[in-house]
C-alpha positions as CSV (number, residue, x, y, z in Angstrom):
1,X,117.4,-51.0,112.2
2,X,117.2,-47.3,111.8
3,X,120.1,-47.3,109.3
4,X,118.2,-50.0,107.2
5,X,115.2,-47.7,107.4
6,X,117.0,-44.7,105.9
7,X,118.4,-46.8,103.3
8,X,115.0,-48.1,102.3
9,X,113.6,-44.5,102.2
10,X,116.7,-43.3,100.3
11,X,116.1,-45.9,97.5
12,X,112.4,-45.1,97.5
13,X,113.1,-41.5,97.1
14,X,115.7,-42.5,94.1
15,X,113.1,-44.7,92.4
16,X,110.4,-41.8,92.7
17,X,112.7,-39.4,91.1
18,X,113.8,-41.8,88.7
19,X,110.0,-42.6,87.5
20,X,109.3,-38.7,87.5
21,X,112.3,-38.2,85.3
22,X,111.6,-41.0,82.9
23,X,107.9,-39.7,82.6
24,X,109.0,-36.3,82.0
25,X,111.1,-37.7,79.2
26,X,108.8,-40.3,77.8
27,X,105.3,-38.8,78.2
28,X,104.7,-38.3,74.6
29,X,105.7,-42.0,73.6
30,X,103.5,-43.3,76.6
31,X,100.7,-41.1,75.4
32,X,101.0,-42.5,71.8
33,X,101.1,-46.0,73.2
34,X,98.1,-45.6,75.3
35,X,96.0,-44.3,72.7
36,X,97.0,-45.0,69.0
37,X,95.0,-48.0,67.6
38,X,97.0,-50.9,66.5
39,X,94.5,-52.5,64.4
40,X,94.3,-52.2,60.4
41,X,92.3,-49.4,59.0
42,X,88.8,-50.3,57.5
43,X,87.3,-47.6,55.1
44,X,83.8,-46.6,56.2
45,X,80.8,-47.1,54.1
46,X,79.1,-43.8,53.3
47,X,76.2,-43.1,55.6
48,X,72.6,-43.3,54.1
49,X,71.9,-39.9,52.1
50,X,69.0,-39.2,54.4
51,X,71.2,-39.9,57.6
52,X,70.7,-36.4,59.1
53,X,67.2,-35.8,58.1
54,X,65.8,-37.2,61.5
55,X,66.7,-36.5,65.0
56,X,68.8,-39.9,65.7
57,X,72.1,-38.3,64.1
58,X,72.1,-35.3,66.2
59,X,73.2,-34.5,69.7
60,X,71.4,-31.1,69.6
61,X,69.1,-29.5,67.1
62,X,65.8,-27.5,67.1
63,X,62.9,-29.5,68.6
64,X,65.0,-32.1,70.1
65,X,64.1,-33.4,73.5
66,X,66.8,-33.4,76.4
67,X,69.0,-31.2,74.0
68,X,72.3,-30.9,76.0
69,X,73.3,-27.7,74.1
70,X,70.3,-25.9,75.6
71,X,71.9,-26.4,79.1
72,X,72.9,-23.1,81.2
73,X,74.8,-22.8,84.4
74,X,72.9,-21.7,87.4
75,X,72.5,-17.6,87.5
76,X,72.6,-17.7,83.6
77,X,69.3,-16.2,82.3
78,X,68.2,-18.6,79.3
79,X,64.5,-17.0,78.9
80,X,65.4,-13.8,77.0
81,X,65.0,-13.1,73.3
82,X,67.3,-15.3,71.3
83,X,69.8,-13.8,68.8
84,X,69.4,-14.5,64.9
85,X,71.7,-17.1,64.1
86,X,71.6,-20.6,63.3
87,X,74.6,-22.4,65.1
88,X,76.4,-25.5,63.6
89,X,78.8,-27.0,66.3
90,X,81.3,-29.8,65.8
91,X,81.9,-31.7,69.0
92,X,85.6,-32.6,69.7
93,X,87.0,-36.1,70.1
94,X,85.1,-38.4,72.5
95,X,86.3,-41.7,71.4
96,X,89.4,-42.8,73.1
97,X,89.6,-46.2,72.8
98,X,92.1,-48.2,70.5
99,X,89.8,-50.6,69.1
100,X,89.0,-48.5,65.7
101,X,90.5,-45.8,63.8
102,X,86.9,-44.1,64.0
103,X,84.5,-44.2,66.9
104,X,81.3,-46.3,66.3
105,X,78.2,-44.4,66.4
106,X,76.7,-46.7,69.0
107,X,79.7,-46.5,71.4
108,X,78.0,-45.8,75.1
109,X,80.9,-44.1,76.5
110,X,82.0,-42.3,73.3
111,X,78.4,-40.8,73.1
112,X,78.3,-40.0,76.9
113,X,81.4,-37.8,76.6
114,X,80.1,-36.2,73.5
115,X,77.1,-35.2,75.3
116,X,78.8,-33.7,78.2
117,X,81.2,-31.8,75.6
118,X,77.9,-30.5,73.8
119,X,76.6,-29.3,77.2
120,X,79.8,-27.6,78.3
121,X,80.7,-26.1,75.0
122,X,78.0,-25.7,72.4
123,X,75.8,-24.3,75.5
124,X,78.0,-21.1,75.2
125,X,76.0,-20.6,71.9
126,X,72.5,-21.3,72.8
127,X,71.7,-17.5,73.3
128,X,71.2,-17.8,69.3
129,X,67.8,-19.0,67.9
130,X,69.2,-22.6,66.9
131,X,72.1,-25.0,67.9
132,X,73.0,-27.9,65.6
133,X,75.5,-30.5,66.9
134,X,75.8,-33.7,64.7
135,X,76.8,-37.2,65.9
136,X,79.7,-38.3,63.3
137,X,82.1,-41.2,63.1
138,X,84.9,-39.2,64.7
139,X,88.5,-40.0,64.3
140,X,90.0,-41.7,67.2
141,X,92.1,-39.5,69.7
142,X,95.2,-41.6,68.7
143,X,94.7,-40.4,65.2
144,X,96.2,-37.3,66.2
145,X,99.3,-38.9,67.8
146,X,100.7,-40.7,64.9
147,X,102.1,-40.0,61.4
148,X,100.7,-43.3,60.0
149,X,98.5,-43.1,56.9
150,X,95.7,-44.6,58.9
151,X,95.3,-41.5,61.1
152,X,94.9,-39.1,58.0
153,X,92.5,-41.8,56.3
154,X,90.3,-41.6,59.8
155,X,90.1,-38.0,59.7
156,X,89.1,-37.9,56.1
157,X,86.4,-40.3,56.8
158,X,85.2,-38.2,59.8
159,X,85.0,-35.1,57.7
160,X,82.9,-36.8,55.2
161,X,80.2,-37.2,57.8
162,X,80.5,-33.7,59.1
163,X,80.1,-32.3,55.5
164,X,76.9,-34.3,54.9
165,X,75.6,-33.0,58.4
166,X,76.6,-29.5,57.3
167,X,74.8,-29.8,54.0
168,X,71.5,-31.1,56.1
169,X,71.6,-28.2,58.3
170,X,72.0,-25.7,55.4
171,X,68.9,-27.4,54.0
172,X,67.2,-26.6,56.9
173,X,68.0,-22.9,57.6
174,X,66.2,-20.3,56.0
175,X,68.0,-18.5,53.1
176,X,68.5,-15.4,54.6
177,X,69.4,-16.7,58.2
178,X,72.9,-15.9,59.5
179,X,75.2,-18.4,60.4
180,X,77.8,-19.2,63.2
181,X,80.3,-21.9,62.8
182,X,81.9,-23.7,65.8
183,X,84.0,-26.6,66.6
184,X,86.4,-27.8,69.2
185,X,89.6,-29.6,68.6
186,X,88.8,-32.1,65.9
187,X,85.8,-30.4,65.4
188,X,87.8,-27.4,64.8
189,X,89.7,-29.1,62.0
190,X,86.8,-30.3,60.4
191,X,85.6,-26.9,60.6
192,X,88.6,-25.3,58.7
193,X,88.0,-27.5,55.9
194,X,84.2,-26.9,56.0
195,X,85.3,-23.0,55.6
196,X,87.6,-24.1,52.7
197,X,85.2,-26.2,50.8
198,X,81.7,-24.7,51.6
199,X,82.2,-20.9,52.5
200,X,85.3,-19.5,50.9
201,X,84.5,-17.5,47.8
202,X,80.8,-18.6,48.0
203,X,77.5,-16.4,48.7
204,X,77.2,-18.4,51.9
205,X,80.3,-16.5,53.4
206,X,78.1,-13.4,53.4
207,X,75.9,-15.2,55.9
208,X,78.6,-16.2,58.4
209,X,78.4,-14.3,61.4
210,X,81.7,-15.7,62.9
211,X,83.7,-18.9,62.9
212,X,85.0,-20.4,66.1
213,X,87.5,-23.1,65.1
214,X,88.7,-23.3,68.8
215,X,91.3,-25.8,70.2
216,X,93.2,-26.5,66.8
217,X,96.2,-24.3,65.6
218,X,95.7,-22.3,62.5
219,X,98.6,-21.2,60.5
220,X,98.2,-17.4,59.6
221,X,100.2,-18.0,56.3
222,X,98.9,-21.3,55.1
223,X,95.4,-22.2,56.5
224,X,93.6,-18.7,57.2
225,X,93.7,-17.4,53.6
226,X,91.9,-20.7,52.5
227,X,89.2,-20.3,55.1
228,X,87.6,-17.5,53.1
229,X,87.2,-15.2,56.4
230,X,89.8,-12.9,58.1
231,X,90.8,-13.0,61.6
232,X,88.6,-11.0,63.9
233,X,90.4,-7.4,64.3
234,X,87.8,-6.1,66.7
235,X,85.4,-7.1,69.3
236,X,82.5,-6.0,67.3
237,X,83.5,-7.4,63.7
238,X,81.3,-9.9,62.1
239,X,82.3,-12.4,59.3
240,X,85.5,-13.3,60.9
241,X,87.6,-15.9,62.7
242,X,88.0,-16.5,66.6
243,X,90.4,-19.2,67.7
244,X,92.8,-20.0,70.8
245,X,94.5,-23.0,72.3
246,X,95.0,-22.8,76.0
247,X,98.1,-23.4,78.1
248,X,98.9,-22.7,82.0
249,X,102.3,-21.6,82.4
250,X,104.8,-22.9,82.5
251,X,103.6,-24.7,79.2
252,X,105.1,-27.4,77.2
253,X,103.3,-27.6,74.0
254,X,105.6,-29.7,71.8
255,X,103.1,-32.7,71.7
256,X,100.2,-30.2,70.1
257,X,102.6,-28.4,67.8
258,X,104.0,-31.7,66.8
259,X,100.8,-33.0,65.8
260,X,99.8,-29.5,64.3
261,X,103.2,-29.3,62.0
262,X,102.8,-33.2,60.8
263,X,99.6,-32.4,58.8
264,X,99.7,-30.3,55.7
265,X,97.9,-26.9,55.6
266,X,94.7,-26.0,53.8
267,X,96.8,-24.9,50.9
268,X,98.8,-28.1,50.8
269,X,102.0,-26.8,52.0
270,X,104.2,-27.9,55.1
271,X,103.7,-25.6,58.2
272,X,106.7,-24.0,59.7
273,X,107.5,-22.7,63.3
274,X,105.7,-19.3,62.9
275,X,103.3,-18.4,65.6
276,X,99.7,-19.7,65.0
277,X,96.7,-17.6,64.9
278,X,95.7,-16.5,68.4
279,X,92.5,-14.3,69.0
280,X,92.1,-13.5,72.6
281,X,88.6,-14.6,73.9
282,X,88.6,-11.8,76.5
283,X,89.4,-8.9,74.0
284,X,87.7,-10.2,70.9
285,X,90.7,-9.4,68.7
286,X,93.9,-10.6,67.5
287,X,96.8,-11.1,70.0
288,X,97.4,-9.0,73.1
289,X,96.4,-9.8,76.7
290,X,93.9,-9.2,79.2
291,X,93.6,-9.4,83.2
292,X,91.3,-12.0,85.0
293,X,89.1,-9.0,85.8
294,X,88.1,-9.1,82.3
295,X,86.7,-12.8,82.3
296,X,83.0,-12.5,82.8
297,X,82.8,-16.3,83.7
298,X,84.7,-19.6,83.9
299,X,82.7,-22.7,83.8
300,X,83.9,-25.1,86.4
301,X,82.4,-28.2,85.9
302,X,80.9,-30.4,88.5
303,X,82.6,-33.7,89.6
304,X,80.4,-35.9,87.3
305,X,80.5,-33.2,84.5
306,X,76.9,-33.1,84.4
307,X,76.7,-29.6,85.8
308,X,78.7,-26.7,86.6
309,X,79.2,-23.1,88.1
310,X,80.3,-19.8,86.5
311,X,83.2,-18.2,88.5
312,X,83.8,-14.7,87.2
313,X,87.4,-13.0,87.1
314,X,89.1,-16.4,87.3
315,X,91.7,-16.6,84.4
316,X,93.5,-14.0,82.4
317,X,94.4,-14.6,78.7
318,X,97.5,-13.5,76.7
319,X,98.6,-14.6,73.2
320,X,102.0,-15.6,73.3
321,X,104.1,-14.0,70.7
322,X,106.5,-16.6,70.2
323,X,104.1,-19.6,69.6
324,X,100.7,-18.0,69.0
325,X,99.4,-20.1,72.0
326,X,96.8,-18.7,74.7
327,X,98.5,-18.5,78.0
328,X,96.3,-18.5,81.2
329,X,98.6,-18.0,83.8
330,X,99.0,-20.2,86.9
331,X,97.0,-23.4,86.4
332,X,93.6,-23.1,87.6
333,X,91.7,-25.9,89.4
334,X,88.9,-26.9,86.9
335,X,89.2,-30.8,87.2
336,X,91.3,-33.7,86.4
337,X,91.4,-33.5,82.3
338,X,94.5,-31.3,82.1
339,X,96.7,-32.7,79.5
340,X,100.6,-33.1,79.6
341,X,102.5,-30.0,79.2
342,X,99.8,-27.8,81.3
343,X,97.5,-28.1,78.2
344,X,94.0,-26.9,79.1
345,X,92.8,-28.0,75.8
346,X,89.6,-29.8,77.2
347,X,88.7,-26.4,79.0
348,X,89.4,-24.2,76.0
349,X,85.8,-23.1,75.9
350,X,84.7,-23.4,79.6
351,X,87.7,-21.3,80.4
352,X,86.0,-18.5,78.6
353,X,82.2,-19.7,78.6
354,X,80.7,-16.3,79.4
355,X,83.0,-14.2,77.4
356,X,82.4,-16.3,74.4
357,X,78.5,-16.4,74.9
358,X,78.9,-12.3,74.8
359,X,81.3,-12.6,71.8
360,X,78.6,-14.4,69.7
361,X,75.7,-12.0,70.8
362,X,77.8,-8.9,69.9
363,X,79.0,-10.4,66.5
364,X,75.5,-11.4,65.5
365,X,74.3,-7.8,66.5
366,X,77.1,-6.4,64.1
367,X,75.9,-8.6,61.5
368,X,72.3,-7.6,61.7
369,X,73.4,-4.0,61.6
370,X,75.5,-4.8,58.4
371,X,72.7,-6.8,56.6
372,X,69.5,-5.1,58.0
373,X,68.1,-7.7,59.7
374,X,67.5,-11.5,59.4
375,X,65.1,-14.3,59.7
376,X,64.4,-15.4,63.2
């Protein structure tokens, strides 16, 4: 009887080891199977010309009741004087289903997740005078996991909505008001295109306090020159780009880098294996490293994502010289949404919430000093 039990235990151990081994080999394939839509692509009709004129197409905007972007963690002073800038924030992917290539605007789960994202991410910018965050028919999560043409078409359709929202945002901002542009993940990708199409080489570039396309790799050689702004060389520079993509160690970023290299760069050329742009959120400049002691506060979400607490000195940051990705050392316990490969993508902004807040304020002050004040 004992021998049979030992045989059974040995068999179970072998099965578990085999399952773990298989998952380690095929986890990327399983991820694609779980999220890439199987339906044919249906091109979206344009939104009405005045779609963004009211409140219904915004998660956040001035005057909106129950604005998630105006939330702050306990202990953060939200009553002080606001900075001068208007912030345009593009939320990350919140449509995870496979039924459509673009998320429907009325999908309850998608909107709930997007609201949490705006609360946890765009709130880092609410020390400025305005925060705007549009709804848009985002590309499905699976669009990033495939080389099918449908994935690219879904992203193009989503960008059309974002561009329309941005034009409405500009129409509402005073002509001399400084602007902060921010986005995470899919939002960062759309922001890169906005910078290329609407900012680079235009008078609008002089109004940009900083751009924060966070959580999407940016090619130093093929993307950044087309965005019209340089990388932030110092903590008090204005009119520059801050970006990072966070991994705990040991990191396996292959799925992310594969998705990044699959799509052409902003200059239309193929990306290569050279390091992507990494600006360190703890130093405010390109590359380098900083200890956890420099972290003013990591936002740890609550179990239900409806609140959170700031934990200072919790996470370090090091720009990896080989890949350009941001390494944060041992994996911190922030919740269940760490992606395969020790990818802390969902937490790119919460990891450095307080430092990002301070970074925006510092660059807005630098912009005002350069331009002699602005409309508030």
